[in-house]
N, C-alpha and C positions, 0 to 999 in steps of 0.2 A: 461644637462639631463632633461628630462620631468618631469613635476610635478607629485608626487605621487597621483594617483586619489583616491577619496573616495566616498562613498554613505551615505547620512545622517551623514556625519562626521566620518564614520567608515571605517576601512580597515582590511585586514588580517583576522585572526581568529575571531575577533570581528564582522566583517562583515558577516562571515559564520554563527556565532551565531545568527545574526539578520535575515538572510535568513531562518535559522532553526526555529526561533521563528515565522516568518510569516507562514512558512509551518505548524508549530505546531497548529496554530489556525485553519488552514484548517482541520487537522486531529482531533482537539478537536471537531470541528463541526461534523466530521465523527462519532466520538464516542458518541457525544450527540444524533445524529440522530438514531444511532443503539439502544441506550438505553432507550430513553424516552417512546417509545411505549410499552416497557415491562410492565411498571406500569399501562398504560392505559388498558391493556388487562384484568386486574382485577378490574377496576374502574366501579362501577355500573352507575355513572353518564355518563360515555363515552359509555358504552355498551347499555344503554337505548336509546340513540339517534339513534342507528343503529338496533334497534329491537332485542338486545341480540343475536348476531350472534353465530352459532355453531362453533365448533373447526376448521373446514376447512375454513369458511369464515373469522374467526378471524385470522387464519394463513395468509390468503391472504391480509387482512388489513395491517398486519405487513410487509409482504414480497413484496407487490406492490412497495415499496420503492426501493428494489433491482432490480425490473424490470426496473424502471426508470433509475437507476444507470447503469445498463447493457446497455441501449440505449445511455446514455451519453458517456460511454467508446467507443461504436461503432461510435458515432459522432467524437470523437477524432481520432479514427482509420482511418476514411475516410477523415477528413478535418482538424485535429489538427495541421499537419505540415505546414499549411498556416499561422499559427500565432505563436507568441512567447510563452514561458512557462508562463510568467506573464499575458498576456492577456487572456489566457485560464483559468488561475486560477481566475482572477477577474470576468470573464464572468460566471463561475461556481457558484461563491458566490452569484452574483446577481440573477441567476435563483433559487438557493436554497431559497433566501429570498422571491421571488415571490410565490414559492411553499408553504413555511411556512405560508404566508399570506392567501392563499386559505384554507389551513387546519384549521387554527385557526378561520376562519370566517364561517365554514361550518355548514350546518343544514341537509344535505343529504349525504347518502352514496357515490353516484357518485362524488359529489364535493370533498369529502374528498379523494377519490381515485385519482382524478385528481391532487390534491395537493401533494399527496404522490409521484405520478409519476413525476410531475414537479420538485419537490425538489430532488428526487433521480436522475434525469437526470443531474442536476447541480452538485451534489456530485460525480457522475460518471465522469464528466469532471475533477473535482478537484483531485479525488484520482488517476486518470491516470497521470496527469501532475505533481503533487507535488513531488512524489519520483524521477522522472527524473530530475526535476529542481534542487532539493537538491543534488542528486548524481553528477550532472554535475558541480556544484559549489564547492562542498566540496573537501578536500584533500583526496588522496587515503588511507592514514593511519588512517583517522578519519571518513570515510564515514559511517561506521556501527554505530559508536557512535552518530553521528549527527542524523541518522535515529532513533536510540533508544530513544534519547532525545525527538524527535518529537512525536514518538509513545507512550511516557509516557503521552503526552497531549491527545492523543486519549482516553486513559483510564480516564484521568481527565474529559473528556467529558462524559464518562459513569457514573463516580461518580456524576457529576453535575446532570445528567438526573435522576439517581436513587434516589438521595436525594431530588431533586426538586419534583419528583413524590411522594415521601414519605411525604414531607411537605405539598404538595397540597392536599393530601388525606384527611386532616382534614377539608377542606373547602367543603361546599355544593354547588351544582349547576355546571354549565358548566365551570366556571373558573378553576375547578379542572383539566380539561384536555386542555382547550384552552390556558391557559398561558404557559404550557410546549410546546405546538405546536409553539406559537409565539416566544418563547425565542431563537429559532434557529437564528433569524434575528440578534441578538446581535453579534454573531460570524461572520456572513456574513459582517457586518459593519466593524468590525476590520480588516478582510482580505482585504476589498476594500480600507481601509485607508492606510495600510501598503505596500501592493504589488507594487504600482506604484513607490515607492521610493527605491526598492530593485534592484540589478543588474540582467540583463538578463543572461541566460546561455551562457558562452563563446563558447561552442560547437555549440549551435543553431546559434549563430551570425556567426561563421566561415562557417557553412553549408549554410547560406544565404548570403554569400559574404560580410558581414559587418565586415571586418577584423579590422579596426580601433576601432570600438566599442568593438569587441571581445578583443582586446589588453587592452583597458581601463578596461573592466569588469574583466579580468583575473588578471591584475595587482592590482586592488582593492581587489580582493578576496585573493590574495597571499601577500598583504601588501608590494608591491614593485613598481617599475617603468616599464612602457611598454617596455623600451629598455634594461633592465637588462638582463644578459645572461640567468638566470634561467627561467625567464618569457618568454623570446623570444624563448628558446628551447622548453618549453612546448607548446607554441602557434604553433611552427613549427610541433611538434608531432601531435597536433590536426588537423592541416591543411593537414598534410600528410595522416592521417587516413581518413579524409573527402574525399580527392582527390582519394585515392584508392577505396573507396566505391563508389564514384560518377562515376567511369568508367563503372559500371554496370548500366543497365536501371533502372529507378526509378519509382515505382508505388506501390499501395497498395497490389498487388498480389505478390510482392517480399517476403512477409512473408511466402509464400508457396513454395519458391524456394531456391535452394542451393546458387546461384549467387556467388560462389567462397568463401563464408565466412560462410558456413554451416548455412545460415539464417533460414531455415525452422526447423532445428534441434534445434536451440537456442530458437526460438519462442515456439516450443512445450515443451521444458523444463521449460520456463517461465510460459506457460499455466498450466503445470503439478504442479508447485510449488504452484500456486493459488488454484488448485483443492485440493491438499492434505491439505492445510491450512484450507480451508473452510469445508472439510469433516472430519476434526478432531473433530468437535462438539463444537468448541468455540462459534459459534454464537448462539448455544442453550442457553448458559449462558448470552451472551452479549445482545441479543435481547428478550429473553423470560425468563430471570432469575426469576422474581416473579412468572410467570406461572409455571415453573418447580418446584420451591419450595413449591408452593401451591398444584398443581395438582399431582405431581409425588411423592414428599416426604411427603406431607400431612400437611403442616403448614397452619395456618390461614393467612388471607390477611395481617394483620398488621405484623406478624412475617416474612412472605415471603418478604415483602417490606424491612424490617429491615435487614434481612439476605442478601438480594440481594444487598442492599446498602453497607453492610460491605464487601461483596465479591469484589466489585469494588474498594474499598479502599485498600484491601489486594492485588488485582490485580495491582493497581498503585505501591504499595511498591515493589512488585515482579519485576515490569518493570524497576526499578533502577538497578537490577543486570546486564542486558545486557549492560548498559553504560560502565561497566568495562570490560566485557568479550567478547563482540561481535567482536571486531577487534583483539583480542588476540587468541581466540580459533579457529576461522574460521567458515565459513558458514556450511560446510558439517557436522562437528561434532555436532554443535548445532542443526541442523535439526534432526539428528539421536537421540541425547539425548532427545530432546523435544517430538518426536514421541514416543519413548519407555516409557517415563514418563506419557504421556497422555494416552497411551494404557493401562498401569497398573492402572491408576486412573479410567478410564472408566470401566475396568473389576471389580475393587472393588466396584464401585457404583452400578453395576448391581447385585452384590451379596448382598449388604446391603439393596437396595430397594426391591429386590426380597424376601428376608427373611421377611422384613417389621418390623413394630413397631416404636414407637416414638423415642426410643433411637438410633436405627440403622439408622433411617432417619436422625438424626442430624449428625451421623458419616458420612453418605453419603455426607451430606452438606460440611463437613470438607474435604473430599476427593476431592470434586468439587473445593474447594478453592485451593488445591494442583495442581489440573489440570491446573488452570489458571497460576500458577507459571511456570509449565513446558511449557505451551504454549508461555508465554511471553519470556522465556528464549530461546526456540528453534525456534519459528516460527513467532513471531510478527514482531519485527524490522528486523530480519534476512531475512524474506521473501519479505518484502517491498523494500528492497534495492537490493535483489539478481537479479530480472529481469533487472533492470536498469544497473547493472554491467555486466551482461551476454550478453545483446543484443548489436549488433553493432549500431553505431550512425545512420546509414541509416534506421535501423529498430527499433530504440529505442522507439520512440513515438508510431508507429503503432504496433509493437510487444508488447510493454507495455500495449497498449490499449486492445489488444487481451487477455493478461494475466488478465487484470482487468475485461474484459468481463467474463473470466472464474470464477474470484472471485465472481462477482455478480450473475452469473448464478447459481453457487452452493450454495451461500448464500441464494438466493431465494428458492432453492430446500429444504435446511435444515430448514429454518424458516417456510416455507409453510407446510412441512410434520411433523414437530416436535409435534405440538398439537395433531394431529391425531395419531401419533406413541405412544405418552404417553397414549392416551385414549384407543388404541386398543391393543398394545403389551407390555405396561408397562415397566418393568425393562429390557426387551430384547432390548429396544431402545439403552441402553448404550452399549450392546454387539456389535451392528452394528458399532458404532463409535470406539470401541476397536479394532475390526478387521481391520478397515481401517488404524488406526494409526500404528499398527504392520506391515501391508503390505507396508506402506511407507518407512520403514527402508531400505529394500534391493534396492528399486528403487533409493533412494537418494544415497546410497553407490556406485551404479554402473553407474549412469547416471548424476549426478550432479557435474560439475567441481567446483573446489575451485576458488573463485574470490576475497576473502578478501585481502585487501592491495595491489591489483594489479592495476596498471594504466588502465584506461578504454581502452586505445588504445592497451595495451599489450594483453588484453583478446582476441582480434581479432587474434593475432599471434598463440594462442593455437589451433585455428581451421584451420590454413593454411595447405597445402598439406605437407605430409611426404613422401619422396622418390617418388614423382610424382603422388601420389594419395591421396584422401581425407581420413583423419584418422577416425577411428570409434569413437563413443562417449566414449567407454571404454578406448581407447588410449588417448583421450583428457583428461579424468578424471585422468588417471594415471600420465600424464605429468603435470597436474595442481597442483599436490601435490609433485612433484619432485623438490626440492630446486635448484638442479643444472640446470635443464631445465628452470625453471622460471628465474633464474638469467641471463642465456644466452639470454632469450627473452627480458628482461628489457635492457640489454646492446645493443642488436640489435636495439631495438626501438630508443634508444638515438642516435645511429649511423645513422640510417635512417633519423631521424629528423635533424641531423646536415649536411646531405648531401644535401646542398642547391641546387646544380646544378640539381640533379635528382628531387628534390622536385619542383623546378620551372617548370621543364618540365612537371611534372604530373599535376600541378596546371593549366598550360596553356591548357592541354588536357581537363580539367574540363569544360572549356567553351563550348565544343562541345557536352556535354550531358546535359540531364535534371537535374535540381536541384531544391531545395526548393524555393518557391516563396518568394521574398524579402518583408518582412513586418516589419516595425519598430513600436515601441510603446513608 
């Protein structure tokens, strides 16, 4: 029997935890980058350097990062499949470090904007690849929990950013804002040191015909041997799914086609999930928390920074709840619960801010704390794992990239317009987000299939033809929550994976069609 493989001396669930930790530092960087600019928007030392910009320009200073991230996701969409999950992640971290250096050494507005765009580009690469890498390495029954653990670190990044801004506010001079800008580099270094020693995605390795490496990676992640029946069967299931998908032509335009796997429909749902998450209003608090508490609720700068820092601590504690429930309750129920709770919180905030007064202002702040709880329960970790579960392997990276483009596009919009909204329409800003959250509920109920605890290859079977024709998305949704149907699909997948003769015939056919470029790292 072959030797049980390990990475950095780890295997099985411990190795999956190590991959999760590596991914977590990438998302900690994500949270930090979202959060540290919030404190700078109320820093006189920072604002004086750029001529005290108005609300619109200030919004663009913050949101330019999202523009860069959107282009980073587009890069992955066009070229990401040429490289492995790890190399993309490392490259993204290096680019973020370069952008952070440009920001922290700037004396002009154009240079700072370039730094924001460059760092955003790197983060766009990382946030596209990391969820896919983790999803493809984790076990089906714990994927959601691994993602929830990772995203708690995103909030830890927000906490570090807010409290670092708070601590640096007592210093005079440009170090007050230059140090928070430069601190991004610390997390980039950690990612670059850890990622090379982690296993590559077995599914990516299969898709690039690196079968021996895939067997080793999968065996290490499952804590077994490459030739044990369970691991051999899972590897055959992956190869079977790869071969089926490879029979269709492969190009970036596949995301807009059905291709026998409802590809365009699944990409659209992934895109919509990111749309609804960002239009919930969460990034109003993540990116502009101090500004909202100061300009909308009426606190002074010291209290606004303090309350914003406390909000992120509360946000982190709330993020521990999904560790327990995300894989038990299911994706759809949590989406609906989160949207309902966020809609109610935004409605109450509009009432309290609209009536006005210091007392009701603090009540509104409490409601916004609860908003973060509903967000992390319903949409944070749940949304990040959902596109990777829903999309077929052939479209997972490109479709995931489009989904992340959606995220950054709408994040840019929200962060860009929020200062102007608060200035011009005041409490009505919260009504806009409340309406969007309530509108999300029927869309999720009717169009979002359940993917929790489903093998990734089994999700493909949910979209196959029924009675000789393509099923509607409503039929797919009904089948996805039908326990009898799901059990039958899991049995069928196992049988197909064991049918070696048929598999080998399909795998031979694979050589006649285009497939991903072989790149090792």
